[in-house]
C-alpha positions in Angstrom: -40.3 25.3 -3.7 -41.8 21.9 -3.1 -39.1 20.4 -5.4 -36.4 21.6 -3.0 -38.4 20.0 -0.1 -38.6 16.7 -1.9 -34.8 16.7 -2.5 -34.1 17.7 1.1 -36.5 15.1 2.5 -34.9 12.4 0.4 -31.5 13.2 1.9 -33.0 13.4 5.4 -34.7 10.0 5.1 -31.4 8.4 3.9 -29.7 10.0 7.0 -32.3 8.4 9.2 -31.8 5.0 7.6 -28.0 5.3 8.2 -28.4 6.3 11.8 -30.9 3.5 12.5 -28.6 0.9 10.8 -25.7 2.2 12.9 -27.7 2.1 16.2 -27.7 5.9 16.5 -30.5 8.2 17.6 -32.0 9.3 14.2 -33.3 12.8 15.3 -31.7 15.9 16.7 -31.0 15.4 20.4 -32.7 17.7 22.9 -30.6 19.7 25.3 -33.2 19.3 28.0 -32.8 15.6 27.9 -29.0 16.0 28.2 -29.2 18.3 31.1 -31.7 16.1 32.9 -28.9 13.6 33.5 -26.0 16.0 34.0 -27.5 19.2 35.5 -26.2 22.7 35.1 -25.2 25.7 37.1 -27.2 28.4 35.3 -27.8 30.4 32.1 -25.8 33.4 30.9 -27.0 35.7 28.0 -24.2 36.0 25.4 -25.9 38.1 22.7 -25.9 38.0 18.9 -23.2 36.1 17.0 -22.7 34.2 13.8 -22.8 30.5 14.6 -21.2 27.9 12.4 -24.0 25.6 11.3 -21.9 22.6 11.8 -21.9 23.3 15.5 -25.7 23.2 15.8 -26.2 19.8 17.4 -29.9 19.6 18.3 -33.0 21.3 19.7 -33.5 22.9 23.1 -36.7 20.9 23.9 -38.2 17.7 22.5 -40.9 19.6 20.6 -41.0 18.6 16.9 -37.7 16.6 16.8 -39.2 13.9 14.6 -39.7 16.4 11.8 -35.9 16.4 11.2 -33.1 14.0 10.6 -30.1 14.2 13.0 -28.5 16.6 10.5 -31.6 18.9 10.5 -32.9 17.9 7.1 -36.7 17.7 6.9 -38.4 14.3 6.9 -42.1 15.2 7.4 -44.7 14.2 4.9 -44.5 16.4 1.7 -48.2 17.1 1.9 -48.0 18.5 5.5 -48.3 22.0 6.6 -44.7 21.8 7.8 -43.6 21.0 4.2 -45.4 24.0 2.9 -43.9 26.4 5.5 -40.4 24.9 4.8 -40.9 25.5 1.0 -42.0 29.1 1.6 -39.1 29.7 3.8 -36.5 28.6 1.2 -38.1 30.8 -1.3 -37.9 33.7 1.1 -34.3 32.8 1.9 -33.4 32.9 -1.8 -35.2 36.2 -2.4 -34.4 38.2 0.7 -32.2 36.1 3.0 -33.0 35.3 6.6 -33.5 38.5 8.6 -34.3 37.3 12.1 -31.8 35.6 14.2 -32.5 32.1 15.5 -32.6 31.5 19.3 -30.1 29.0 20.6 -28.7 27.6 23.8 -24.9 26.9 23.9 -23.7 24.0 25.9 -20.0 22.9 25.7 -19.5 24.7 22.4 -22.5 23.1 20.7 -25.8 24.8 20.0 -29.4 23.7 20.6 -32.2 25.5 18.8 -35.1 27.1 20.7 -36.6 29.0 17.8 -35.7 28.7 14.2 -35.5 24.9 13.5 -36.7 25.3 9.9 -34.3 28.2 9.3 -31.5 25.9 10.4 -32.8 23.2 8.1 -33.1 25.4 5.1 -29.6 26.9 5.7 -28.1 23.4 6.1 -29.8 22.3 2.8 -28.4 25.4 1.0 -24.9 24.8 2.3 -24.7 28.1 4.2 -21.7 28.1 6.5 -23.1 30.2 9.4 -26.3 31.6 10.7 -27.1 34.6 13.0 -28.2 33.5 16.4 -29.2 35.0 19.8 -27.2 32.9 22.2 -27.7 31.9 25.8 -24.8 29.9 27.4 -25.7 27.0 29.7 -23.0 26.8 32.4 -22.1 23.2 33.1 -21.6 21.7 36.5 -18.1 21.7 38.0 -16.0 18.7 37.0 -12.4 17.7 36.4 -13.2 15.8 33.2 -11.2 16.7 30.2 -14.2 18.0 28.3 -15.0 20.4 31.1 -11.4 21.6 31.4 -11.3 22.3 27.6 -14.6 24.2 27.9 -13.3 26.4 30.7 -10.3 27.2 28.5 -12.6 28.1 25.7 -14.8 30.4 27.9 -11.6 32.2 29.0 -10.7 32.6 25.3 -14.2 33.8 24.5 -14.0 36.6 27.1 -11.1 38.2 25.3 -11.9 37.1 21.8 -15.7 36.4 21.2 -15.5 33.9 18.4 -17.3 30.6 18.3 -16.2 27.6 16.3 -12.5 27.5 16.8 -12.6 24.1 18.5 -9.8 21.9 19.8 -9.5 18.7 21.8 -6.0 19.7 23.0 -5.6 21.2 26.5 -3.7 24.4 26.4 -4.8 25.1 22.8 -6.3 28.5 23.4 -3.3 29.8 25.3 -1.1 28.6 22.4 -3.3 30.2 19.7 -3.3 33.5 21.7 0.5 33.3 21.8 0.8 32.7 18.1 -1.2 35.9 17.6 0.9 37.8 20.1 -1.9 38.0 22.6 -2.8 36.6 26.0 -6.0 35.4 27.7 -6.3 38.0 30.5 -7.1 41.3 28.6 -9.5 41.8 25.7 -7.8 41.6 22.3 -7.6 44.6 20.0 -10.7 44.9 17.8 -8.6 44.5 14.6 -7.1 41.3 15.8 -10.5 39.8 16.7 -11.9 41.0 13.3 -9.0 39.6 11.3 -9.0 36.3 13.2 -12.8 35.9 12.7 -12.4 36.6 9.0 -9.5 34.3 8.7 -11.3 31.5 10.5 -14.4 31.9 8.3 -12.2 31.5 5.2 -10.2 28.7 6.7 -13.3 26.9 7.9 -15.0 27.1 4.6 -11.9 25.7 2.9 -11.5 23.0 5.6 -15.0 21.7 5.2 -15.0 21.9 1.4 -11.8 19.9 1.2 -13.0 17.1 3.4 -11.5 18.1 6.7 -14.4 16.7 8.6 -13.2 13.2 7.6 -9.8 13.7 9.4 -9.2 13.0 13.0 -8.3 16.6 13.6 -10.4 19.5 15.0 -10.7 22.6 12.8 -9.1 24.7 15.5 -6.0 22.5 15.7 -5.8 22.7 11.9 -6.1 26.5 12.0 -3.2 26.6 14.5 -1.1 24.5 12.2 -1.8 26.9 9.3 -1.0 30.0 11.4 2.1 28.4 12.7 3.5 27.6 9.2 2.6 30.9 7.5 2.3 33.4 10.4 -0.7 35.5 11.4 0.7 38.7 10.0 0.8 37.1 6.6 -2.5 35.3 6.6 -4.7 37.9 8.5 -5.4 39.9 5.3 -5.8 37.2 2.7 -8.9 36.7 0.6 -10.8 33.4 1.0 -9.4 32.2 -2.4 -5.8 32.8 -1.3 -6.5 31.1 2.1 -8.0 28.1 0.2 -4.9 27.9 -2.1 -2.5 27.9 0.9 -4.7 25.3 2.7 -4.5 23.1 -0.4 -0.7 23.4 -0.5 -0.3 22.2 3.1 -3.1 19.7 3.2 -0.6 16.9 3.7 0.4 18.5 7.0 -3.1 18.1 8.3 -3.2 14.4 7.2 0.0 13.4 9.1 -0.8 15.4 12.2 -4.3 14.0 12.7 -4.9 11.9 15.8 -1.7 11.2 17.6 0.3 11.9 14.5 1.4 9.1 12.1 5.1 8.8 11.9 7.2 6.2 10.0 10.8 5.5 10.8 13.2 4.0 8.1 16.0 2.5 10.1 18.1 1.2 7.2 18.8 2.5 3.8 17.0 0.9 0.9 19.2 -1.3 -1.2 19.2 1.2 -4.0 21.0 3.7 -1.7 24.1 1.6 -1.3 24.9 1.0 -5.0 28.6 1.3 -5.6 30.0 4.7 -6.4 30.7 5.3 -10.1 34.4 5.4 -11.0 35.8 8.9 -11.3 36.7 8.3 -14.9 33.0 7.9 -15.7 31.9 11.1 -14.0 32.7 13.3 -17.0 30.4 11.2 -19.2 27.6 11.4 -16.6 28.1 15.1 -16.4 27.7 15.4 -20.2 24.4 13.5 -20.0 22.8 15.5 -17.2 23.2 18.6 -15.2 24.6 18.3 -11.7 22.3 17.5 -8.8 22.0 20.8 -6.9 21.8 20.8 -3.1 21.2 24.0 -1.1 22.3 23.8 2.6 20.5 26.5 4.7 22.2 26.8 8.1 20.7 28.7 11.0 24.2 29.4 12.3 27.7 29.5 11.0 30.2 26.6 10.8 32.9 28.9 12.2 30.9 29.3 15.5 28.8 26.1 15.7 30.3 22.7 16.1 27.0 21.1 14.9 26.9 23.1 11.7 30.6 22.5 11.2 29.9 18.7 11.2 27.2 19.1 8.6 29.4 21.4 6.4 32.2 18.8 6.5 29.6 16.3 5.4 28.6 18.6 2.5 32.2 18.9 1.4 32.6 15.1 1.5 29.5 14.8 -0.6 31.1 17.0 -3.2 34.3 15.0 -3.1 32.6 11.6 -3.4 30.2 12.5 -6.1 32.4 14.9 -8.0 30.9 16.8 -10.9 27.6 15.0 -10.6 26.6 17.1 -7.6 26.8 20.9 -6.9 26.1 22.5 -3.5 25.4 26.0 -2.3 25.7 27.2 1.3 23.6 29.8 3.1 24.8 30.6 6.7 23.3 32.5 9.6 19.7 32.2 8.3 17.9 31.9 11.7 15.4 34.8 11.1 12.4 34.3 8.9 13.4 37.0 6.5 16.9 35.7 6.1 15.6 32.1 5.7 13.0 33.1 3.1 15.7 35.0 1.2 17.9 31.9 1.1 15.0 29.7 -0.1 14.3 32.2 -2.9 17.9 32.2 -3.9 18.0 28.4 -3.7 15.0 28.2 -6.1 16.8 30.5 -8.5 19.8 28.3 -8.2 17.6 25.4 -9.3 18.0 23.3 -6.2 16.9 19.7 -6.4 17.3 19.3 -2.6 17.1 21.8 0.3 18.7 20.7 3.5 18.2 22.3 6.9 20.2 21.1 10.0 18.2 22.2 13.0 14.7 21.1 14.3 14.0 24.8 15.0 14.0 25.4 11.3 11.1 23.0 10.7 8.4 25.6 10.7 10.4 27.7 8.2 11.2 24.8 5.8 7.6 23.5 5.9 6.5 26.9 4.7 9.2 26.9 2.1 8.0 23.6 0.8 4.5 25.0 0.4 5.6 28.1 -1.4 8.3 26.6 -3.5 7.2 23.0 -4.5 9.6 21.1 -6.6 12.8 20.4 -4.6 13.0 17.7 -2.0 13.2 19.1 1.6 15.1 17.7 4.5 15.3 18.7 8.1 17.8 17.2 10.6 15.4 16.1 13.2 13.4 13.0 14.2 9.7 12.4 15.0 8.3 15.7 13.9 5.0 15.2 12.1 5.3 16.9 8.7 4.4 15.7 5.2 6.3 18.0 2.8 9.6 17.8 4.8 11.3 14.6 5.7 13.4 14.2 8.9 16.8 12.6 9.1 18.8 11.8 12.1 21.0 9.0 13.5 20.4 6.3 16.1 23.0 8.0 18.3 21.9 5.9 21.2 23.9 3.0 19.7 27.1 4.9 20.0 26.2 6.1 23.5 25.6 2.5 24.5 29.2 1.7 23.5 30.5 4.8 25.3 28.6 4.0 28.4 30.2 0.6 28.6 33.6 2.1 28.1 33.0 4.8 30.7 32.0 2.2 33.4 35.1 0.1 32.6 37.3 3.2 33.3 35.5 4.7 36.3 36.4 4.3 39.9 33.9 4.4 42.7 31.1 3.2 40.3 30.3 6.7 39.1 30.2 8.3 35.7 28.8 11.6 34.5 26.6 12.5 31.5 25.9 16.0 30.5 23.0 16.2 28.0 22.0 19.1 25.7 18.2 19.6 26.0 15.3 17.3 26.8 14.2 16.7 23.3 13.3 13.7 21.1 16.0 10.9 21.1 18.1 12.6 23.9 16.6 10.6 26.7 17.2 7.4 24.7 20.8 8.3 24.4 21.1 8.9 28.2 19.4 5.6 28.9 21.5 3.7 26.4 24.6 5.1 27.9 23.4 4.1 31.4 22.4 0.6 30.3 25.8 0.1 28.6 27.5 1.2 31.8 25.3 -1.1 33.9 26.2 -4.0 31.7 29.9 -3.6 32.6 29.4 -2.5 36.2 26.0 -3.5 37.8 26.7 -1.0 40.6 27.5 2.0 38.5 25.4 5.2 38.7 25.2 7.8 35.9 25.0 11.3 37.2 22.9 13.4 34.8 23.4 17.1 34.2 22.1 19.5 31.5 24.0 22.0 29.4 20.8 24.0 28.9 20.0 24.3 32.6 20.7 28.0 33.1 21.2 28.2 36.9 23.2 25.1 37.5 27.0 24.6 37.6 27.3 21.0 36.3 31.1 21.0 36.6 31.1 21.9 40.2 28.2 19.4 40.9 30.1 16.5 39.2 33.3 17.4 41.1 31.5 17.4 44.4 29.8 14.1 43.6 33.2 12.5 42.9 32.7 11.9 39.2 35.8 11.9 37.0 34.6 10.1 33.8 32.3 12.4 31.9 30.3 12.2 28.6 30.0 15.8 27.4 29.3 17.5 24.0 29.3 15.1 21.1 31.5 17.5 19.0 34.1 20.2 19.5 33.2 23.8 20.0 35.0 26.0 17.4 34.8 28.9 19.8 36.5 26.9 22.6 38.8 24.5 20.9 40.5 23.5 24.2 37.2 22.5 25.9 36.9 18.8 26.4 34.2 16.9 24.5 33.1 13.4 23.9 34.1 11.0 26.7 36.9 12.3 28.9 38.6 11.9 32.2 39.0 14.7 34.8 42.3 14.1 36.6 43.0 15.0 40.2 45.1 18.0 39.1 42.2 19.4 37.0 43.6 18.4 33.7 41.4 16.4 31.3 42.2 13.5 29.0 40.2 12.8 25.9 39.1 9.1 25.8 36.6 8.6 22.9 33.9 10.3 20.9 30.8 9.5 18.8 31.4 10.1 15.1 28.8 11.5 12.7 29.4 10.5 9.1 27.2 13.1 7.4 29.0 12.9 4.1 27.9 9.3 3.7 24.4 10.1 4.9 24.1 12.9 2.4 25.5 10.8 -0.4 22.9 8.0 0.2 20.0 10.5 0.4 21.1 12.2 -2.9 21.3 8.8 -4.5 17.9 7.8 -3.2 16.4 10.9 -4.9 18.2 10.3 -8.2 17.2 6.7 -8.5 13.5 7.2 -7.4 13.9 5.3 -4.1 12.9 8.5 -2.4 9.6 8.6 -4.3 8.9 4.9 -3.7 9.6 5.3 0.1 7.1 8.1 0.2 4.5 6.0 -1.6 4.9 3.2 1.0 4.2 5.4 4.0 1.5 7.7 2.4 -0.3 9.6 5.1 2.6 9.4 7.5 5.5 11.7 8.2 8.8 10.0 7.1 11.9 9.9 9.2 15.3 8.5 8.1 16.7 7.1 11.3 19.8 5.3 10.3 22.5 4.0 12.6 25.8 2.2 12.8 24.7 -0.5 10.4 24.3 2.1 7.7 27.7 3.5 8.3 26.5 6.9 9.3 27.6 6.6 13.0 30.5 5.1 14.9 32.7 5.6 17.9 36.3 6.7 17.7 38.7 5.8 20.5 41.8 7.5 21.8 45.1 5.8 20.9 46.0 5.9 24.6 43.2 3.6 25.7 44.3 0.2 27.1 43.9 -2.8 24.8 41.2 -4.3 27.0 38.9 -1.3 26.7 39.5 -1.2 22.9 38.6 -4.9 22.6 35.4 -4.3 24.8 34.2 -1.6 22.5 35.0 -3.6 19.4 33.1 -6.6 20.6 30.1 -4.5 21.5 30.2 -2.7 18.2 30.1 -6.0 16.3 27.2 -7.2 18.5 25.2 -4.0 17.8 25.9 -4.3 14.1 24.8 -7.9 14.0 21.7 -7.2 16.0 22.7 -9.7 18.8 22.7 -6.9 21.4 20.4 -4.0 21.7 20.1 -1.7 24.8 16.3 -1.6 24.7 15.5 -5.3 24.6 14.4 -7.4 27.5 13.9 -6.2 31.0 14.0 -2.4 31.4 13.6 -0.7 34.8 13.1 3.0 35.3 13.9 5.2 38.3 12.0 4.2 41.4 11.9 0.6 40.3 9.1 1.0 37.8 9.3 -1.9 35.3 9.1 -0.6 31.7 9.0 -4.1 30.2 9.7 -7.6 31.4 12.6 -9.9 30.6 10.9 -11.7 27.7 10.0 -8.5 25.9 11.4 -7.6 22.6 12.9 -4.4 21.4 11.0 -1.2 22.1 9.5 0.4 19.0 11.2 3.3 17.2 8.5 5.6 18.4 9.0 4.4 22.1 12.7 4.9 21.8 12.6 8.4 20.1 10.0 9.8 22.4 11.3 8.2 25.6 10.5 10.1 28.8 11.7 7.8 31.5 15.2 7.5 33.0 16.9 4.2 33.6 17.1 2.9 37.2 20.9 3.8 37.6 20.5 7.4 36.5 21.0 10.0 39.3 19.2 13.1 38.1 16.0 14.2 36.4 14.6 15.9 33.3 14.7 19.7 33.8 11.6 21.8 34.0 10.8 24.5 31.4 11.6 27.3 33.8 15.1 26.0 34.3 16.1 26.1 30.7 18.1 28.8 28.9 16.6 30.3 25.7 18.3 27.9 23.3 16.9 25.0 25.4 13.4 26.6 25.4 13.4 27.0 21.7 14.4 23.4 21.1 11.9 22.1 23.6 9.1 24.1 22.0 9.7 22.2 18.8 10.6 18.7 20.0 10.5 18.5 23.7 9.7 15.5 26.0 8.8 17.7 29.0 5.6 19.7 29.7 5.7 23.1 28.1 3.6 26.2 28.9 1.4 26.6 25.7 1.4 30.4 26.2 5.2 30.4 25.6 5.7 30.6 21.9 9.2 31.8 20.9 9.2 30.7 17.2 6.7 33.1 15.8 8.9 35.7 14.2 7.0 35.7 10.9 7.7 39.2 9.5 8.0 38.6 5.8 
């Protein structure tokens, strides 16, 4: 119909005006012009396939480029033969559909039309998502540019799973996507997996574009991987387009906060509303009469009887109950590491009427994000920092402050200018804690070296290594191990006869942390904080000034050492001293920042990857880690990780 042509032409002319005003070429680019400057190795027939219309970037030759806007909408005179043919074609499309495939050349995952420009134009105008095409691939010239590396990864993926359109700008993406589906990139995938992924991608892509995904700084393939990571391929592979769209809608905030480099906000101090004085116990009964208790569900991946970390949190839960009395009620779910067990706990928490769901391990983030999508209503917390999620807030402590104090204490007690530090895994905030310890030690003894070892390194005997290196003052686990109560932890001394003396330890005050978080939800501070950082993931990252962290010293320590720690503590609390202010020098003499520089940002501290100049040791490689370390690094690691290694994909539901 000529009426359709007039409408399409009007849209096309507006597109031309916008392109000209922005200094862009207003017509579809020609592949021949592109290749004239870049060259290519050859052409490879691919065959017939459905092509996402959004990936059609231009024409193969110059030909009749000026008949179309850059988005392939018609702009020729409405009285022209071209307009008549375009109008006849749209009538045919509505009556019978387009039978013949267009002919396209694919270059770097974009398509250039050799035959069928009007069919592309009509399909674009009608909002069709895909079009059948006969494809010839143009092989680019060898290069080490990122775009070419990404393309070679795609061609490897296409050989085992022939689907176009799943685009990413992240290296290693296709290996990770394959791993999420339980596949590799060496052997062709089973037909049912390819079929189901193609169907899922068509549904997801349709929802993505309809909801405005093109406006985000996030490729559709990366968004798809986020969706599959949260819900699991086995769950989503058979869903109808409407169900996929509903789930995409529920997790849209996750795409918003992960776009680009990920937008993360760090709240380093509680809002004033958090620290309102506790109600007197005699008023608790009246409060209880007015409202039901605030219900908190704690879902632990392990058991407080076997995990020191979980034991700390559970003591915090108990203190929360003690301090808020009848105004709060808690329920505990232990040993919920598997997806089935976790989902069951969430279902029971929902039946319980939970107002807040707390998880205590970064490895639970995928599970709790899915829970937040499927059970909206409660507030959701995960004990982690710097993970980009919208529906779940992270909470952790600035443990580097306590480690700064302990490093100074360690250096004041060490002979031979040597102290030891055994870290858990190379994840967010861990490197900052190592460096703060080393800087604190260096402040007391400019010649001290910190000998770094790792608990998660599977083939290393850190005890023997430290002994051979002559190290006697060691910073170990931050908490006691319930399964080995005699094992030293915190800061301790190894004597010549092999006995060990406990010197000090960092103190987590989770009860106070939980109390302030509960109060923030009840007085709407939680809601206001979220509104202030809309579009960013929110991380509570409180420290000693909030009263959620401290250092406890042994009664046997000399008075001088106790005074040293107390002076430093007051300096940290007042802000006069900070380990990451001024000149910072990494291993090898690399200057991180100069002497006049201010404090590193929260993001720079949390995601630190360099080690201070006086640290003897290195970050471990992925192959050197035990399974627990691998799982933690997969979620929040600061070291390179093989994208084909995905351990957290048990999504049987």
